[in-house]
C-alpha positions in Angstrom: 0.0 0.0 0.0 1.3 3.4 -1.0 0.4 5.6 2.0 0.8 8.9 0.1 -1.6 7.7 -2.6 -4.1 6.4 0.1 -4.0 9.9 1.8 -4.5 11.6 -1.5 -7.6 9.4 -2.3 -9.1 10.3 1.1 -8.3 14.0 0.8 -9.7 14.4 -2.7 -12.8 12.4 -1.8 -13.6 14.5 1.3 -12.9 17.8 -0.6 -15.7 16.7 -2.9 -17.9 15.5 0.1 -17.7 18.6 2.4 -20.2 20.7 0.4 -22.9 18.2 1.6 -21.8 18.8 5.2 -21.9 22.6 4.6 -25.3 22.4 3.1 -26.6 20.3 6.0 -25.2 22.8 8.6 -26.6 25.8 6.7 -30.1 24.4 6.3 -30.2 23.1 9.9 -29.1 26.5 11.3 -31.9 28.2 9.3 -34.5 26.0 11.0 -36.5 27.6 13.8 -35.7 24.9 16.4 -32.0 23.9 16.8 -32.9 21.4 19.6 -30.1 22.5 22.0 -29.0 20.2 24.7 -26.0 20.0 27.1 -23.3 17.4 27.2 -22.0 18.8 30.5 -22.8 21.9 32.6 -21.8 24.3 29.9 -21.0 22.2 26.8 -23.8 22.7 24.2 -24.8 20.1 21.6 -27.4 20.5 18.9 -29.0 18.1 16.4 -26.7 19.7 13.9 -23.6 18.4 15.8 -25.1 14.9 15.8 -26.4 15.1 12.3 -23.1 16.4 10.9 -21.1 13.7 12.6 -23.6 11.0 11.4 -23.2 12.2 7.8 -19.4 12.3 8.0 -19.1 8.9 9.6 -21.5 7.3 7.2 -19.3 8.6 4.3 -16.1 7.3 5.9 -17.7 3.9 6.6 -19.0 3.7 3.1 -15.8 4.7 1.3 -13.0 3.7 3.8 -14.6 1.0 6.1 -11.3 -0.2 7.5 -10.3 3.2 8.9 -10.7 4.1 12.6 -13.0 7.0 13.6 -13.0 9.3 16.6 -15.8 11.8 16.7 -16.6 14.5 19.3 -20.2 13.3 19.7 -19.2 9.9 21.0 -18.0 7.8 18.0 -15.0 5.7 18.7 -14.5 2.9 16.2 -11.3 1.0 15.9 -10.5 -0.1 12.3 -7.8 -2.3 10.8 -6.0 0.3 8.6 -3.3 2.7 9.7 -5.7 5.7 9.4 -7.8 7.3 12.0 -10.3 10.1 11.2 -10.7 12.7 13.9 -13.9 14.7 13.6 -15.4 17.8 15.3 -18.7 17.9 13.3 -19.6 21.4 14.5 -16.8 23.6 16.0 -18.4 26.7 17.3 -21.7 25.3 18.5 -22.4 28.4 20.6 -22.0 30.7 17.6 -24.0 28.3 15.5 -26.9 28.2 18.1 -27.0 32.0 18.1 -27.0 32.0 14.3 -23.6 33.7 14.0 -21.6 32.7 10.9 -18.4 31.8 12.8 -18.6 28.0 12.9 -17.1 25.1 11.0 -16.6 21.4 10.8 -13.2 19.9 11.4 -12.1 16.7 9.7 -8.6 15.4 10.2 -6.8 12.2 9.3 -4.0 10.7 11.4 -1.5 8.0 10.5 -1.8 5.9 13.7 1.6 4.2 13.1 3.5 7.5 13.8 0.6 9.6 15.3 1.1 12.2 12.5 -1.8 14.2 11.2 -1.6 13.9 7.4 -4.5 16.0 6.3 -7.2 18.3 7.5 -10.3 19.8 6.0 -12.2 22.7 7.7 -15.3 23.9 5.9 -16.9 27.2 7.0 -20.4 27.0 5.5 -21.6 30.5 6.2 -18.6 32.0 4.5 -18.5 29.4 1.7 -14.9 28.7 2.5 -13.0 25.5 2.9 -9.5 25.5 4.4 -7.6 22.3 3.7 -4.1 20.9 3.8 -2.3 17.6 3.0 1.1 16.7 4.3 3.8 18.0 2.0 1.3 19.7 -0.4 0.7 23.0 1.3 -2.4 24.6 2.8 -5.3 26.3 0.9 -8.3 28.5 1.4 -10.7 27.1 -1.3 -8.2 26.6 -4.1 -5.8 29.5 -3.2 -2.6 28.7 -1.4 -2.2 30.2 2.1 0.6 30.5 4.6 1.2 31.8 8.1 1.8 35.5 8.7 5.3 36.9 8.3 4.7 39.3 11.2 7.2 38.7 13.9 6.2 41.5 16.4 3.4 40.5 18.7 2.2 44.2 18.8 1.6 44.0 15.0 -0.1 40.7 15.2 -3.8 39.8 15.3 -4.5 37.5 18.1 -7.9 35.8 18.5 -9.2 33.6 21.1 -12.4 32.4 22.8 -13.1 32.1 26.4 -14.6 29.0 27.9 -18.1 28.8 29.3 -16.9 27.1 32.4 -15.6 30.4 33.7 -14.9 29.4 37.3 -12.7 26.5 36.4 -10.9 28.4 33.7 -10.6 31.7 35.3 -6.9 31.2 36.1 -6.1 30.1 32.6 -8.0 33.1 31.1 -6.2 35.5 33.5 -2.8 34.0 32.6 -3.6 34.4 28.9 -4.7 38.0 29.2 -1.7 38.9 31.5 0.7 37.3 29.0 -0.5 38.8 25.8 -1.9 42.1 27.0 
């Protein structure tokens, strides 16, 4: 088995598949009832999280049935191949549930033999953008190559973060972050 070719096949297949995930998330967000629940005290989950994961997993199992799968909404399937899919079916559930456009899905592929992430695809449905990269092939926004900023001075940089909902437990971490960077 040629690993690079196997990675390329999975990468190209999922670049063609993610528009279906984007469409599902867009349509579901437009619905009146997002059916919000909680996984923990402050961790939201919607039917969109579950539905997106189900669609992604169904596609993996159909096309690459021997691959392992780890999904944020509870999927943990051990396969016989060297590949493990790592899925966050809806990153930014809070934004999504408030109908803000800053949310995405995250689909990664790991070579379990060396624990190396070999590809990632991150579709942003509300912006009609797909960020993607494959080991040794560069990173892209849609079909345009992208790279990290050349800015070396923190004062000239744009730094973005989110703060956790579990404010009491994370207060020290948030304080450290603010003190360090501001």
